C-alpha positions, 0 to 999 in steps of 0.5 A, a space after each residue: 497463507 498470509 491469513 493463517 500466519 496473521 491469525 496464528 500470530 494474533 492468537 499467540 499474542 493474545 494468549 495469556 498462558 506462555 504468551 511471551 515465549 510462544 509468540 517470540 518462538 513464532 516470530 523467530 520461526 517465521 522471521 522471513 515472512 513477517 510482512 505477511 502478518 505484522 504491521 496490520 491493524 488487529 481484529 478485522 478479517 479483511 485487514 489481514 488479507 491486505 498484503 494478498 489483495 495488494 499483491 494481486 492489485 499490483 499484478 492485475 494490470 499486467 494480466 489485463 493488458 495481456 488479455 485485452 490488448 485489442 480492447 482498450 475500453 475493456 482495459 480502461 474499465 477494468 483498471 478504473 474498477 480495480 482502482 475504485 475497489 482498492 481505494 475503497 478497501 484501503 479507506 474503509 478497512 484501514 489495514 495498516 497500523 502505521 499512520 504514515 504508511 496508511 496515508 501513503 498507500 491511500 494517497 498513492 492509490 487515490 492518484 492511481 484512481 484519478 489516472 485510471 479515471 482519466 484513461 477511462 474517460 479518454 477511452 470513452 471519447 475514443 469509443 464513442 467518437 466524441 471529438 473533444 480535443 480540448 477535454 482530451 488535452 486537459 485530461 491528458 495533462 491531469 494524468 501526467 501531473 498525477 504521475 509526477 505527483 506520485 513520484 514526488 510523493 514517494 520521495 516526500 513519504 520516504 523523507 518523512 519516514 526517515 525523519 520519524 526513524 531519526 526521531 525514534 533513534 534520538 529519543 532512544 539515545 536520550 533515554 540511554 536505551 542505546 549503550 554503545 556509542 555507534 549502536 544507534 547507527 544499526 537502527 537506521 
């Protein structure tokens, strides 16, 4: 499980006896699963469960849509509740070590929360029979803009991450940590 691997990696990393050898053996053994235990803040139980929670969060909307396909109010309520829990978890636990990744996930999930809140309001309007066409149009426009913002922000964060990596490569080159002429390209 992800939590077991994260705990094992943390224990080996913090162990003073044979630290480097045991930790590197562990990393080599679990190389294909490192997303489960690397890149998270240490010391907090819930940060190591982030990957599990996030995968469940990504799969849950499909399950909700399939289970409650005839109950739009139930779907909207479940989506809104799930978004509130996800944003709260990411904001308070701050599970991701890299600030750019933490800000990206929190920003995207906040926009998803805004979208789900809009869908929740539209479902309430529909369920109660409130005839508020102007409010519905404004909420619909906000939902569309939030969806567009998500796509735009994904591109912006990708450019920022590429920029950070290029800066790292340049810094390594200045320190002459890269011996071969074209070895820097492998770091990309």
